[in-house]
C-alpha positions in Angstrom: 0.0 0.0 0.0 2.8 2.4 0.8 4.3 2.0 -2.7 0.9 2.8 -4.2 0.8 5.9 -2.0 4.2 7.0 -3.3 3.3 6.4 -6.9 -0.3 7.6 -7.0 -1.2 9.7 -4.0 2.1 11.8 -3.7 1.6 13.4 -7.1 -2.0 14.1 -6.2 -0.9 15.8 -2.9 1.6 17.9 -4.8 -1.0 18.9 -7.4 -3.6 19.8 -4.7 -1.0 21.8 -2.8 0.1 23.8 -5.9 -3.5 24.5 -7.1 -5.4 25.0 -3.9 -2.8 25.4 -1.1 -4.8 22.9 1.0 -1.8 21.9 3.0 -0.4 25.3 3.7 1.3 25.3 7.1 1.6 21.5 7.2 5.0 20.6 5.8 4.5 17.0 6.9 1.3 16.8 4.9 3.1 17.8 1.7 5.9 15.2 2.2 3.7 12.5 3.7 3.9 10.3 0.6 7.3 11.2 -0.9 8.9 8.0 0.3 7.8 4.5 1.2 8.7 5.2 4.9 6.7 8.4 4.9 3.8 6.7 3.3 4.0 3.9 5.9 3.9 6.5 8.6 0.9 8.1 7.0 -0.9 4.8 6.8 -0.1 4.0 10.4 -1.4 7.4 11.5 -4.6 7.2 9.4 -5.4 3.5 9.6 -4.0 2.2 12.9 -4.1 5.3 15.1 -7.1 6.9 13.4 -5.4 10.3 13.2 -5.1 12.6 10.1 -8.0 11.3 8.1 -9.3 14.9 7.8 -5.9 16.4 7.3 -4.6 14.4 4.4 -6.9 11.6 3.2 -10.2 13.5 3.0 -8.8 16.4 0.9 -7.1 13.9 -1.4 -10.1 11.7 -1.8 -12.3 14.8 -2.4 -10.0 15.9 -5.2 -9.4 12.5 -6.7 -12.1 10.0 -5.6 -10.1 7.1 -7.1 -7.6 7.4 -4.3 -10.2 6.2 -1.9 -9.4 2.7 -3.1 -5.9 3.1 -1.7 -7.0 4.5 1.7 -10.0 2.2 2.2 -8.1 -0.8 0.8 -5.2 -0.3 3.2 -7.7 0.1 6.0 -9.6 -3.1 5.2 -6.4 -5.0 4.7 -4.9 -4.0 8.0 -8.1 -4.3 10.0 -8.8 -7.8 8.7 -5.1 -8.7 9.0 -5.2 -7.8 12.7 -8.5 -9.5 13.2 -7.1 -12.7 11.6 -4.1 -12.5 13.9 -6.3 -12.1 17.0 -8.6 -15.0 15.8 -5.5 -17.2 15.2 -4.2 -16.5 18.7 -7.6 -17.3 20.3 -8.0 -20.5 18.3 -4.5 -21.6 19.1 -5.1 -21.0 22.8 -8.3 -23.0 22.8 -6.5 -25.8 20.9 -3.8 -25.9 23.6 -6.5 -25.9 26.4 -8.3 -28.7 24.7 -5.1 -30.7 24.3 -4.5 -30.2 28.0 -8.0 -31.3 28.8 -7.5 -34.5 26.8 -4.3 -35.2 28.7 -6.0 -34.6 32.1 -9.0 -36.8 31.0 -6.6 -39.6 30.1 -4.8 -39.4 33.4 -8.1 -39.4 35.3 -9.3 -42.4 33.4 -6.0 -44.3 34.2 -6.5 -43.4 37.9 -10.1 -44.7 37.8 -9.0 -47.9 36.1 -6.3 -48.4 38.8 -8.9 -47.9 41.6 -11.3 -50.4 39.8 -8.5 -53.0 39.6 -7.7 -52.6 43.3 -11.4 -53.0 44.2 -11.7 -56.1 42.0 -8.5 -57.5 43.7 -10.1 -57.1 47.1 -13.2 -58.9 45.9 -11.2 -61.8 44.5 -9.1 -62.0 47.7 -12.3 -62.4 49.7 -13.6 -65.1 47.4 -10.3 -67.0 47.5 -10.9 -68.8 50.8 -7.8 -71.1 50.6 -5.5 -68.1 49.8 -3.8 -69.8 46.9 -4.2 -66.8 44.6 -6.4 -68.8 42.3 -10.2 -69.0 42.1 -11.8 -72.3 41.4 -15.4 -73.5 41.2 -15.1 -74.9 44.7 -14.2 -71.4 46.2 
């Protein structure tokens, strides 16, 4: 998006400034798209921080409505990009929690199985009256 800003929006800003003087008293506005770094800073200010929409973007879009594609496109790309990042973190966290729950459930089932085996052993020990460790039909 920053490269589009340099190639398309910067000449528009220069033209608007020369014709109408919209950015008089705002040197940063005039040079806001002269380099990729400056364009990235402008996009950060307008899209992420929400500043400067009225200072730079609105006059540029009013003069050349086609530039709205760049501003709105960068906004949507970054918003959905951040949203996808947040969703990915949440899904990953829940996947880890689920995996942890599965491990805890397996450990609990093993513990219950061990208790059942001990209980059965006690029953068999009571039935084995001759204490040989074997159960026969006579017992």
